[in-house]
Predicted model as a PDB file, atoms N, CA, C, CB and O in Angstrom, pLDDT in the B-factor column:
MODEL        1                                                                  
ATOM      1  N   MET A   1      33.703   0.692  97.170  1.00 78.00           N  
ATOM      2  CA  MET A   1      33.249   2.079  96.645  1.00 78.00           C  
ATOM      3  C   MET A   1      32.496   2.128  95.344  1.00 78.00           C  
ATOM      4  CB  MET A   1      34.435   2.953  96.453  1.00 78.00           C  
ATOM      5  O   MET A   1      31.507   2.792  95.032  1.00 78.00           O  
ATOM      6  N   LEU A   2      33.146   1.336  94.724  1.00 73.00           N  
ATOM      7  CA  LEU A   2      32.128   1.187  93.074  1.00 73.00           C  
ATOM      8  C   LEU A   2      30.716   0.916  93.531  1.00 73.00           C  
ATOM      9  CB  LEU A   2      32.614  -0.379  91.852  1.00 73.00           C  
ATOM     10  O   LEU A   2      29.861   1.737  93.197  1.00 73.00           O  
ATOM     11  N   GLU A   3      30.384  -0.066  94.208  1.00 85.00           N  
ATOM     12  CA  GLU A   3      29.294  -0.638  95.122  1.00 85.00           C  
ATOM     13  C   GLU A   3      28.350   0.105  95.171  1.00 85.00           C  
ATOM     14  CB  GLU A   3      29.598  -0.892  96.401  1.00 85.00           C  
ATOM     15  O   GLU A   3      27.295  -0.065  94.559  1.00 85.00           O  
ATOM     16  N   LYS A   4      28.658   1.173  96.031  1.00 91.00           N  
ATOM     17  CA  LYS A   4      27.985   2.122  96.886  1.00 91.00           C  
ATOM     18  C   LYS A   4      27.592   3.339  96.009  1.00 91.00           C  
ATOM     19  CB  LYS A   4      28.908   2.544  98.105  1.00 91.00           C  
ATOM     20  O   LYS A   4      26.494   3.889  96.100  1.00 91.00           O  
ATOM     21  N   THR A   5      28.557   3.711  95.163  1.00 94.00           N  
ATOM     22  CA  THR A   5      28.286   4.504  94.025  1.00 94.00           C  
ATOM     23  C   THR A   5      27.233   4.164  93.069  1.00 94.00           C  
ATOM     24  CB  THR A   5      29.369   4.592  93.355  1.00 94.00           C  
ATOM     25  O   THR A   5      26.423   4.939  92.561  1.00 94.00           O  
ATOM     26  N   GLY A   6      27.329   3.118  92.920  1.00 93.00           N  
ATOM     27  CA  GLY A   6      26.079   2.397  91.853  1.00 93.00           C  
ATOM     28  C   GLY A   6      24.803   2.696  92.522  1.00 93.00           C  
ATOM     29  O   GLY A   6      23.806   3.251  92.061  1.00 93.00           O  
ATOM     30  N   ALA A   7      25.060   2.147  93.890  1.00 94.00           N  
ATOM     31  CA  ALA A   7      23.509   2.030  94.806  1.00 94.00           C  
ATOM     32  C   ALA A   7      22.980   3.701  94.735  1.00 94.00           C  
ATOM     33  CB  ALA A   7      23.803   1.408  96.911  1.00 94.00           C  
ATOM     34  O   ALA A   7      21.851   4.111  94.464  1.00 94.00           O  
ATOM     35  N   ALA A   8      24.044   4.380  95.031  1.00 95.00           N  
ATOM     36  CA  ALA A   8      23.403   5.767  95.031  1.00 95.00           C  
ATOM     37  C   ALA A   8      23.045   6.039  93.622  1.00 95.00           C  
ATOM     38  CB  ALA A   8      24.369   6.934  95.606  1.00 95.00           C  
ATOM     39  O   ALA A   8      21.850   6.155  93.350  1.00 95.00           O  
ATOM     40  N   ILE A   9      23.834   6.142  92.799  1.00 96.00           N  
ATOM     41  CA  ILE A   9      22.943   6.611  91.497  1.00 96.00           C  
ATOM     42  C   ILE A   9      21.735   6.038  91.511  1.00 96.00           C  
ATOM     43  CB  ILE A   9      23.521   6.263  90.121  1.00 96.00           C  
ATOM     44  O   ILE A   9      20.683   6.667  91.399  1.00 96.00           O  
ATOM     45  N   TYR A  10      21.828   4.821  91.649  1.00 95.00           N  
ATOM     46  CA  TYR A  10      20.303   4.044  91.536  1.00 95.00           C  
ATOM     47  C   TYR A  10      19.236   4.741  92.117  1.00 95.00           C  
ATOM     48  CB  TYR A  10      20.231   2.638  92.260  1.00 95.00           C  
ATOM     49  O   TYR A  10      18.227   5.106  91.514  1.00 95.00           O  
ATOM     50  N   VAL A  11      19.546   4.965  93.614  1.00 96.00           N  
ATOM     51  CA  VAL A  11      18.563   5.362  94.649  1.00 96.00           C  
ATOM     52  C   VAL A  11      18.082   7.172  94.058  1.00 96.00           C  
ATOM     53  CB  VAL A  11      19.492   5.237  96.483  1.00 96.00           C  
ATOM     54  O   VAL A  11      16.908   7.539  94.114  1.00 96.00           O  
ATOM     55  N   TYR A  12      19.146   8.044  93.562  1.00 97.00           N  
ATOM     56  CA  TYR A  12      19.290   8.911  92.942  1.00 97.00           C  
ATOM     57  C   TYR A  12      18.163   8.992  91.708  1.00 97.00           C  
ATOM     58  CB  TYR A  12      20.576   8.850  92.680  1.00 97.00           C  
ATOM     59  O   TYR A  12      17.268   9.835  91.659  1.00 97.00           O  
ATOM     60  N   CYS A  13      18.352   8.128  90.898  1.00 95.00           N  
ATOM     61  CA  CYS A  13      17.378   8.258  89.585  1.00 95.00           C  
ATOM     62  C   CYS A  13      15.918   7.939  90.003  1.00 95.00           C  
ATOM     63  CB  CYS A  13      17.826   7.150  88.321  1.00 95.00           C  
ATOM     64  O   CYS A  13      14.889   8.540  89.697  1.00 95.00           O  
ATOM     65  N   THR A  14      16.064   7.004  90.664  1.00 96.00           N  
ATOM     66  CA  THR A  14      14.557   6.413  91.471  1.00 96.00           C  
ATOM     67  C   THR A  14      13.845   7.235  92.032  1.00 96.00           C  
ATOM     68  CB  THR A  14      14.665   5.475  92.593  1.00 96.00           C  
ATOM     69  O   THR A  14      12.626   7.175  91.878  1.00 96.00           O  
ATOM     70  N   ASP A  15      14.447   8.240  92.849  1.00 97.00           N  
ATOM     71  CA  ASP A  15      13.535   9.274  93.435  1.00 97.00           C  
ATOM     72  C   ASP A  15      13.266   9.927  92.726  1.00 97.00           C  
ATOM     73  CB  ASP A  15      13.812   9.976  94.338  1.00 97.00           C  
ATOM     74  O   ASP A  15      12.112  10.355  92.757  1.00 97.00           O  
ATOM     75  N   PHE A  16      14.238  10.401  91.622  1.00 96.00           N  
ATOM     76  CA  PHE A  16      13.979  11.473  90.326  1.00 96.00           C  
ATOM     77  C   PHE A  16      12.685  10.989  89.438  1.00 96.00           C  
ATOM     78  CB  PHE A  16      15.453  11.500  89.189  1.00 96.00           C  
ATOM     79  O   PHE A  16      11.957  11.805  88.873  1.00 96.00           O  
ATOM     80  N   ILE A  17      12.515   9.798  89.389  1.00 96.00           N  
ATOM     81  CA  ILE A  17      11.422   9.453  88.635  1.00 96.00           C  
ATOM     82  C   ILE A  17      10.174   9.597  89.367  1.00 96.00           C  
ATOM     83  CB  ILE A  17      11.559   8.164  88.155  1.00 96.00           C  
ATOM     84  O   ILE A  17       9.166   9.988  88.779  1.00 96.00           O  
ATOM     85  N   ILE A  18      10.162   9.277  90.761  1.00 97.00           N  
ATOM     86  CA  ILE A  18       9.076   9.118  91.567  1.00 97.00           C  
ATOM     87  C   ILE A  18       8.479  10.656  91.893  1.00 97.00           C  
ATOM     88  CB  ILE A  18       9.534   8.270  92.879  1.00 97.00           C  
ATOM     89  O   ILE A  18       7.286  10.954  91.933  1.00 97.00           O  
ATOM     90  N   ASN A  19       9.484  11.449  92.088  1.00 97.00           N  
ATOM     91  CA  ASN A  19       9.432  12.589  92.248  1.00 97.00           C  
ATOM     92  C   ASN A  19       8.692  13.428  91.042  1.00 97.00           C  
ATOM     93  CB  ASN A  19      10.682  12.889  92.525  1.00 97.00           C  
ATOM     94  O   ASN A  19       7.887  14.332  91.266  1.00 97.00           O  
ATOM     95  N   LEU A  20       9.119  12.954  89.609  1.00 96.00           N  
ATOM     96  CA  LEU A  20       8.302  13.475  88.856  1.00 96.00           C  
ATOM     97  C   LEU A  20       7.007  13.151  88.059  1.00 96.00           C  
ATOM     98  CB  LEU A  20       8.922  13.759  88.313  1.00 96.00           C  
ATOM     99  O   LEU A  20       6.260  13.817  87.341  1.00 96.00           O  
ATOM    100  N   ALA A  21       7.054  11.521  88.583  1.00 97.00           N  
ATOM    101  CA  ALA A  21       5.788  11.170  88.474  1.00 97.00           C  
ATOM    102  C   ALA A  21       4.722  11.728  89.443  1.00 97.00           C  
ATOM    103  CB  ALA A  21       5.807   9.887  88.519  1.00 97.00           C  
ATOM    104  O   ALA A  21       3.605  11.875  88.947  1.00 97.00           O  
ATOM    105  N   ASN A  22       4.896  12.102  90.893  1.00 97.00           N  
ATOM    106  CA  ASN A  22       4.024  13.159  91.526  1.00 97.00           C  
ATOM    107  C   ASN A  22       3.972  14.463  90.997  1.00 97.00           C  
ATOM    108  CB  ASN A  22       4.363  13.343  92.804  1.00 97.00           C  
ATOM    109  O   ASN A  22       2.966  15.102  91.302  1.00 97.00           O  
ATOM    110  N   MET A  23       4.742  14.976  90.334  1.00 97.00           N  
ATOM    111  CA  MET A  23       4.860  16.306  89.677  1.00 97.00           C  
ATOM    112  C   MET A  23       3.742  16.249  88.589  1.00 97.00           C  
ATOM    113  CB  MET A  23       6.397  16.588  89.029  1.00 97.00           C  
ATOM    114  O   MET A  23       2.993  17.204  88.383  1.00 97.00           O  
ATOM    115  N   LEU A  24       3.670  14.972  87.848  1.00 97.00           N  
ATOM    116  CA  LEU A  24       3.233  15.065  86.663  1.00 97.00           C  
ATOM    117  C   LEU A  24       1.722  14.334  86.787  1.00 97.00           C  
ATOM    118  CB  LEU A  24       4.299  14.438  85.654  1.00 97.00           C  
ATOM    119  O   LEU A  24       0.917  14.248  85.859  1.00 97.00           O  
ATOM    120  N   GLY A  25       1.562  13.917  87.911  1.00 97.00           N  
ATOM    121  CA  GLY A  25       0.189  13.344  88.728  1.00 97.00           C  
ATOM    122  C   GLY A  25       0.159  11.545  87.894  1.00 97.00           C  
ATOM    123  O   GLY A  25      -0.882  10.900  88.016  1.00 97.00           O  
ATOM    124  N   LEU A  26       1.064  11.075  87.302  1.00 97.00           N  
ATOM    125  CA  LEU A  26       1.353   9.770  86.831  1.00 97.00           C  
ATOM    126  C   LEU A  26       2.260   8.905  87.863  1.00 97.00           C  
ATOM    127  CB  LEU A  26       2.049   9.920  85.463  1.00 97.00           C  
ATOM    128  O   LEU A  26       3.116   9.357  88.623  1.00 97.00           O  
ATOM    129  N   SER A  27       1.947   7.835  87.739  1.00 97.00           N  
ATOM    130  CA  SER A  27       2.451   6.348  88.469  1.00 97.00           C  
ATOM    131  C   SER A  27       3.957   6.898  88.021  1.00 97.00           C  
ATOM    132  CB  SER A  27       1.769   4.434  87.659  1.00 97.00           C  
ATOM    133  O   SER A  27       4.284   7.833  87.290  1.00 97.00           O  
ATOM    134  N   TYR A  28       4.807   5.831  88.842  1.00 96.00           N  
ATOM    135  CA  TYR A  28       5.960   5.529  88.810  1.00 96.00           C  
ATOM    136  C   TYR A  28       6.218   4.968  87.399  1.00 96.00           C  
ATOM    137  CB  TYR A  28       6.239   4.718  89.886  1.00 96.00           C  
ATOM    138  O   TYR A  28       6.938   5.574  86.606  1.00 96.00           O  
ATOM    139  N   TYR A  29       5.549   3.666  87.063  1.00 96.00           N  
ATOM    140  CA  TYR A  29       5.564   2.900  85.997  1.00 96.00           C  
ATOM    141  C   TYR A  29       5.068   3.507  84.754  1.00 96.00           C  
ATOM    142  CB  TYR A  29       4.908   1.816  86.279  1.00 96.00           C  
ATOM    143  O   TYR A  29       5.329   2.896  83.717  1.00 96.00           O  
ATOM    144  N   GLU A  30       4.287   4.783  84.657  1.00 97.00           N  
ATOM    145  CA  GLU A  30       4.061   5.272  83.495  1.00 97.00           C  
ATOM    146  C   GLU A  30       5.003   6.541  83.280  1.00 97.00           C  
ATOM    147  CB  GLU A  30       2.626   5.530  83.386  1.00 97.00           C  
ATOM    148  O   GLU A  30       4.924   7.163  82.220  1.00 97.00           O  
ATOM    149  N   VAL A  31       5.790   6.882  84.163  1.00 97.00           N  
ATOM    150  CA  VAL A  31       6.839   7.799  83.976  1.00 97.00           C  
ATOM    151  C   VAL A  31       8.148   6.738  83.615  1.00 97.00           C  
ATOM    152  CB  VAL A  31       7.036   8.814  85.413  1.00 97.00           C  
ATOM    153  O   VAL A  31       8.969   7.313  82.901  1.00 97.00           O  
ATOM    154  N   ASN A  32       8.396   5.808  83.832  1.00 96.00           N  
ATOM    155  CA  ASN A  32       9.181   5.143  83.821  1.00 96.00           C  
ATOM    156  C   ASN A  32       9.341   4.862  82.179  1.00 96.00           C  
ATOM    157  CB  ASN A  32       8.906   4.167  84.770  1.00 96.00           C  
ATOM    158  O   ASN A  32      10.280   5.041  81.403  1.00 96.00           O  
ATOM    159  N   ALA A  33       7.917   4.309  82.002  1.00 96.00           N  
ATOM    160  CA  ALA A  33       7.269   3.947  80.232  1.00 96.00           C  
ATOM    161  C   ALA A  33       7.649   4.962  79.365  1.00 96.00           C  
ATOM    162  CB  ALA A  33       5.466   3.910  79.997  1.00 96.00           C  
ATOM    163  O   ALA A  33       7.924   4.734  78.187  1.00 96.00           O  
ATOM    164  N   LEU A  34       7.682   6.046  79.855  1.00 95.00           N  
ATOM    165  CA  LEU A  34       7.705   7.474  79.032  1.00 95.00           C  
ATOM    166  C   LEU A  34       8.861   7.552  78.568  1.00 95.00           C  
ATOM    167  CB  LEU A  34       7.440   8.791  79.777  1.00 95.00           C  
ATOM    168  O   LEU A  34       9.161   7.673  77.381  1.00 95.00           O  
ATOM    169  N   ILE A  35       9.797   7.466  79.772  1.00 95.00           N  
ATOM    170  CA  ILE A  35      11.417   7.705  79.771  1.00 95.00           C  
ATOM    171  C   ILE A  35      12.194   6.564  78.662  1.00 95.00           C  
ATOM    172  CB  ILE A  35      12.073   7.412  81.556  1.00 95.00           C  
ATOM    173  O   ILE A  35      12.898   6.929  77.721  1.00 95.00           O  
ATOM    174  N   PHE A  36      11.939   5.335  78.955  1.00 94.00           N  
ATOM    175  CA  PHE A  36      12.440   4.444  78.888  1.00 94.00           C  
ATOM    176  C   PHE A  36      12.176   3.720  77.387  1.00 94.00           C  
ATOM    177  CB  PHE A  36      12.117   3.881  80.010  1.00 94.00           C  
ATOM    178  O   PHE A  36      13.078   3.254  76.691  1.00 94.00           O  
ATOM    179  N   CYS A  37      10.530   3.730  76.990  1.00 96.00           N  
ATOM    180  CA  CYS A  37      10.177   3.275  75.890  1.00 96.00           C  
ATOM    181  C   CYS A  37      10.041   4.161  75.010  1.00 96.00           C  
ATOM    182  CB  CYS A  37       9.247   2.631  75.960  1.00 96.00           C  
ATOM    183  O   CYS A  37       9.987   3.690  73.874  1.00 96.00           O  
ATOM    184  N   PHE A  38       9.937   5.663  75.100  1.00 96.00           N  
ATOM    185  CA  PHE A  38       9.517   6.376  74.100  1.00 96.00           C  
ATOM    186  C   PHE A  38      10.737   7.482  74.066  1.00 96.00           C  
ATOM    187  CB  PHE A  38       7.988   6.902  74.328  1.00 96.00           C  
ATOM    188  O   PHE A  38      11.470   7.503  73.077  1.00 96.00           O  
ATOM    189  N   ALA A  39      10.936   8.352  75.094  1.00 96.00           N  
ATOM    190  CA  ALA A  39      12.005   9.488  75.091  1.00 96.00           C  
ATOM    191  C   ALA A  39      13.289   8.757  75.051  1.00 96.00           C  
ATOM    192  CB  ALA A  39      11.945  10.506  76.417  1.00 96.00           C  
ATOM    193  O   ALA A  39      13.982   9.210  74.140  1.00 96.00           O  
ATOM    194  N   TYR A  40      13.823   7.871  75.643  1.00 97.00           N  
ATOM    195  CA  TYR A  40      15.420   6.836  75.284  1.00 97.00           C  
ATOM    196  C   TYR A  40      15.329   6.700  73.728  1.00 97.00           C  
ATOM    197  CB  TYR A  40      15.467   4.854  76.103  1.00 97.00           C  
ATOM    198  O   TYR A  40      15.815   7.685  73.171  1.00 97.00           O  
ATOM    199  N   PRO A  41      14.986   6.032  73.126  1.00 97.00           N  
ATOM    200  CA  PRO A  41      14.681   5.195  71.603  1.00 97.00           C  
ATOM    201  C   PRO A  41      14.899   6.484  70.885  1.00 97.00           C  
ATOM    202  CB  PRO A  41      12.896   4.345  71.248  1.00 97.00           C  
ATOM    203  O   PRO A  41      15.883   6.681  70.172  1.00 97.00           O  
ATOM    204  N   VAL A  42      13.684   7.600  71.156  1.00 98.00           N  
ATOM    205  CA  VAL A  42      13.983   8.961  70.191  1.00 98.00           C  
ATOM    206  C   VAL A  42      15.204   9.535  70.353  1.00 98.00           C  
ATOM    207  CB  VAL A  42      13.042  10.139  70.424  1.00 98.00           C  
ATOM    208  O   VAL A  42      15.897   9.869  69.392  1.00 98.00           O  
ATOM    209  N   LEU A  43      15.492   9.662  71.362  1.00 98.00           N  
ATOM    210  CA  LEU A  43      17.336   9.981  71.738  1.00 98.00           C  
ATOM    211  C   LEU A  43      18.089   9.813  70.986  1.00 98.00           C  
ATOM    212  CB  LEU A  43      18.079   9.281  72.679  1.00 98.00           C  
ATOM    213  O   LEU A  43      18.657  10.623  70.254  1.00 98.00           O  
ATOM    214  N   ILE A  44      18.207   8.536  71.089  1.00 98.00           N  
ATOM    215  CA  ILE A  44      19.260   7.534  70.494  1.00 98.00           C  
ATOM    216  C   ILE A  44      19.147   7.611  68.497  1.00 98.00           C  
ATOM    217  CB  ILE A  44      18.726   5.658  71.255  1.00 98.00           C  
ATOM    218  O   ILE A  44      20.056   7.731  67.676  1.00 98.00           O  
ATOM    219  N   ILE A  45      17.876   7.501  68.329  1.00 98.00           N  
ATOM    220  CA  ILE A  45      17.629   8.001  66.833  1.00 98.00           C  
ATOM    221  C   ILE A  45      18.254   9.284  66.289  1.00 98.00           C  
ATOM    222  CB  ILE A  45      16.191   8.214  66.644  1.00 98.00           C  
ATOM    223  O   ILE A  45      18.923   9.480  65.274  1.00 98.00           O  
ATOM    224  N   LEU A  46      17.720  10.335  67.545  1.00 98.00           N  
ATOM    225  CA  LEU A  46      18.343  11.840  67.156  1.00 98.00           C  
ATOM    226  C   LEU A  46      19.702  11.819  66.981  1.00 98.00           C  
ATOM    227  CB  LEU A  46      18.119  12.950  68.228  1.00 98.00           C  
ATOM    228  O   LEU A  46      20.202  12.306  65.967  1.00 98.00           O  
ATOM    229  N   LEU A  47      20.425  11.265  67.929  1.00 98.00           N  
ATOM    230  CA  LEU A  47      21.893  10.909  68.038  1.00 98.00           C  
ATOM    231  C   LEU A  47      22.668  10.259  66.888  1.00 98.00           C  
ATOM    232  CB  LEU A  47      22.029  10.025  69.118  1.00 98.00           C  
ATOM    233  O   LEU A  47      23.785  10.569  66.473  1.00 98.00           O  
ATOM    234  N   ILE A  48      21.840   9.285  66.455  1.00 98.00           N  
ATOM    235  CA  ILE A  48      22.264   8.819  65.033  1.00 98.00           C  
ATOM    236  C   ILE A  48      22.290   9.216  63.962  1.00 98.00           C  
ATOM    237  CB  ILE A  48      21.870   8.096  64.700  1.00 98.00           C  
ATOM    238  O   ILE A  48      23.186   9.005  63.144  1.00 98.00           O  
ATOM    239  N   VAL A  49      21.285   9.868  63.798  1.00 98.00           N  
ATOM    240  CA  VAL A  49      21.052  11.327  62.668  1.00 98.00           C  
ATOM    241  C   VAL A  49      22.000  12.254  63.093  1.00 98.00           C  
ATOM    242  CB  VAL A  49      19.436  12.222  62.730  1.00 98.00           C  
ATOM    243  O   VAL A  49      22.654  12.506  62.081  1.00 98.00           O  
ATOM    244  N   LEU A  50      22.405  12.851  63.951  1.00 98.00           N  
ATOM    245  CA  LEU A  50      22.765  13.917  64.246  1.00 98.00           C  
ATOM    246  C   LEU A  50      24.665  13.477  63.816  1.00 98.00           C  
ATOM    247  CB  LEU A  50      22.133  14.344  65.918  1.00 98.00           C  
ATOM    248  O   LEU A  50      25.357  14.265  63.171  1.00 98.00           O  
ATOM    249  N   TYR A  51      25.065  12.462  64.201  1.00 98.00           N  
ATOM    250  CA  TYR A  51      26.122  11.563  63.986  1.00 98.00           C  
ATOM    251  C   TYR A  51      26.537  11.766  62.561  1.00 98.00           C  
ATOM    252  CB  TYR A  51      25.725  10.117  64.290  1.00 98.00           C  
ATOM    253  O   TYR A  51      27.617  12.234  62.198  1.00 98.00           O  
ATOM    254  N   PHE A  52      25.290  11.250  61.591  1.00 97.00           N  
ATOM    255  CA  PHE A  52      25.894  11.041  60.135  1.00 97.00           C  
ATOM    256  C   PHE A  52      25.702  12.222  59.722  1.00 97.00           C  
ATOM    257  CB  PHE A  52      25.290   9.975  59.140  1.00 97.00           C  
ATOM    258  O   PHE A  52      26.508  12.497  58.833  1.00 97.00           O  
ATOM    259  N   PHE A  53      24.896  13.172  59.998  1.00 97.00           N  
ATOM    260  CA  PHE A  53      24.748  14.905  59.420  1.00 97.00           C  
ATOM    261  C   PHE A  53      26.123  15.356  59.924  1.00 97.00           C  
ATOM    262  CB  PHE A  53      23.259  16.065  60.246  1.00 97.00           C  
ATOM    263  O   PHE A  53      26.724  16.110  59.159  1.00 97.00           O  
ATOM    264  N   GLN A  54      26.785  15.002  61.177  1.00 97.00           N  
ATOM    265  CA  GLN A  54      28.114  15.858  61.405  1.00 97.00           C  
ATOM    266  C   GLN A  54      29.135  14.924  60.609  1.00 97.00           C  
ATOM    267  CB  GLN A  54      28.589  16.098  63.198  1.00 97.00           C  
ATOM    268  O   GLN A  54      30.104  15.555  60.185  1.00 97.00           O  
ATOM    269  N   LYS A  55      29.135  13.712  60.345  1.00 96.00           N  
ATOM    270  CA  LYS A  55      30.301  13.014  59.446  1.00 96.00           C  
ATOM    271  C   LYS A  55      29.983  13.588  57.888  1.00 96.00           C  
ATOM    272  CB  LYS A  55      30.200  11.082  59.518  1.00 96.00           C  
ATOM    273  O   LYS A  55      30.791  13.748  56.973  1.00 96.00           O  
ATOM    274  N   ARG A  56      28.920  13.775  57.896  1.00 96.00           N  
ATOM    275  CA  ARG A  56      29.287  14.681  56.356  1.00 96.00           C  
ATOM    276  C   ARG A  56      29.610  16.123  56.328  1.00 96.00           C  
ATOM    277  CB  ARG A  56      28.041  14.701  55.358  1.00 96.00           C  
ATOM    278  O   ARG A  56      30.130  16.641  55.340  1.00 96.00           O  
ATOM    279  N   ARG A  57      29.333  16.726  57.317  1.00 95.00           N  
ATOM    280  CA  ARG A  57      29.829  17.997  57.120  1.00 95.00           C  
ATOM    281  C   ARG A  57      31.446  18.060  57.472  1.00 95.00           C  
ATOM    282  CB  ARG A  57      28.969  18.972  57.997  1.00 95.00           C  
ATOM    283  O   ARG A  57      32.130  19.051  57.218  1.00 95.00           O  
ATOM    284  N   TRP A  58      31.972  16.820  58.113  1.00 96.00           N  
ATOM    285  CA  TRP A  58      33.117  16.844  58.386  1.00 96.00           C  
ATOM    286  C   TRP A  58      34.019  16.810  57.058  1.00 96.00           C  
ATOM    287  CB  TRP A  58      33.293  15.845  59.294  1.00 96.00           C  
ATOM    288  O   TRP A  58      34.989  17.519  56.790  1.00 96.00           O  
ATOM    289  N   LYS A  59      33.425  15.781  56.299  1.00 94.00           N  
ATOM    290  CA  LYS A  59      33.897  15.311  55.161  1.00 94.00           C  
ATOM    291  C   LYS A  59      33.871  16.436  53.884  1.00 94.00           C  
ATOM    292  CB  LYS A  59      33.084  14.068  54.903  1.00 94.00           C  
ATOM    293  O   LYS A  59      34.684  16.538  52.966  1.00 94.00           O  
ATOM    294  N   LYS A  60      32.647  17.245  54.151  1.00 92.00           N  
ATOM    295  CA  LYS A  60      32.972  18.561  53.152  1.00 92.00           C  
ATOM    296  C   LYS A  60      33.835  19.451  53.594  1.00 92.00           C  
ATOM    297  CB  LYS A  60      31.833  19.412  52.837  1.00 92.00           C  
ATOM    298  O   LYS A  60      34.445  20.122  52.762  1.00 92.00           O  
ATOM    299  N   LEU A  61      34.039  19.623  54.819  1.00 91.00           N  
ATOM    300  CA  LEU A  61      34.744  20.641  55.395  1.00 91.00           C  
ATOM    301  C   LEU A  61      36.426  20.236  55.093  1.00 91.00           C  
ATOM    302  CB  LEU A  61      34.279  20.751  57.049  1.00 91.00           C  
ATOM    303  O   LEU A  61      37.306  21.021  54.740  1.00 91.00           O  
ATOM    304  N   ASN A  62      36.555  18.776  55.349  1.00 90.00           N  
ATOM    305  CA  ASN A  62      37.943  18.448  54.730  1.00 90.00           C  
ATOM    306  C   ASN A  62      38.251  18.190  53.244  1.00 90.00           C  
ATOM    307  CB  ASN A  62      38.374  17.309  55.330  1.00 90.00           C  
ATOM    308  O   ASN A  62      39.379  17.959  52.808  1.00 90.00           O  
ATOM    309  N   LYS A  63      37.313  18.244  52.638  1.00 88.00           N  
ATOM    310  CA  LYS A  63      37.454  18.470  51.094  1.00 88.00           C  
ATOM    311  C   LYS A  63      37.717  19.696  50.701  1.00 88.00           C  
ATOM    312  CB  LYS A  63      36.341  18.138  50.362  1.00 88.00           C  
ATOM    313  O   LYS A  63      38.364  19.859  49.667  1.00 88.00           O  
ATOM    314  N   ALA A  64      37.172  21.009  51.603  1.00 84.00           N  
ATOM    315  CA  ALA A  64      37.290  22.030  51.333  1.00 84.00           C  
ATOM    316  C   ALA A  64      38.512  22.788  51.501  1.00 84.00           C  
ATOM    317  CB  ALA A  64      36.476  22.404  51.763  1.00 84.00           C  
ATOM    318  O   ALA A  64      38.863  23.805  50.904  1.00 84.00           O  
ATOM    319  N   SER A  65      39.053  22.191  52.331  1.00 79.00           N  
ATOM    320  CA  SER A  65      40.591  22.783  52.841  1.00 79.00           C  
ATOM    321  C   SER A  65      41.705  21.934  52.240  1.00 79.00           C  
ATOM    322  CB  SER A  65      40.817  22.707  54.602  1.00 79.00           C  
ATOM    323  O   SER A  65      42.818  22.457  52.185  1.00 79.00           O  
ATOM    324  N   HIS A  66      41.584  20.957  51.879  1.00 71.00           N  
ATOM    325  CA  HIS A  66      42.481  20.535  50.402  1.00 71.00           C  
ATOM    326  C   HIS A  66      42.403  20.624  49.261  1.00 71.00           C  
ATOM    327  CB  HIS A  66      42.675  19.583  50.153  1.00 71.00           C  
ATOM    328  O   HIS A  66      43.296  20.173  48.544  1.00 71.00           O  
TER     329      HIS A  66                                                      
ENDMDL                                                                          
END                                                                             
């Protein structure tokens, strides 16, 4: 069952990238590079920055409540 689910997710994601490439007039490889070489690393960096920002806010809230 898990194998079929993984395969279905892979097929869906591949179809999504192919359709996105067609809509943007780019190749599958170009869209794949945009997503995984640019968008994904930027997202990871933003999430790390957000984590530290929220952690600092949480510490300030805890100090204010005690």
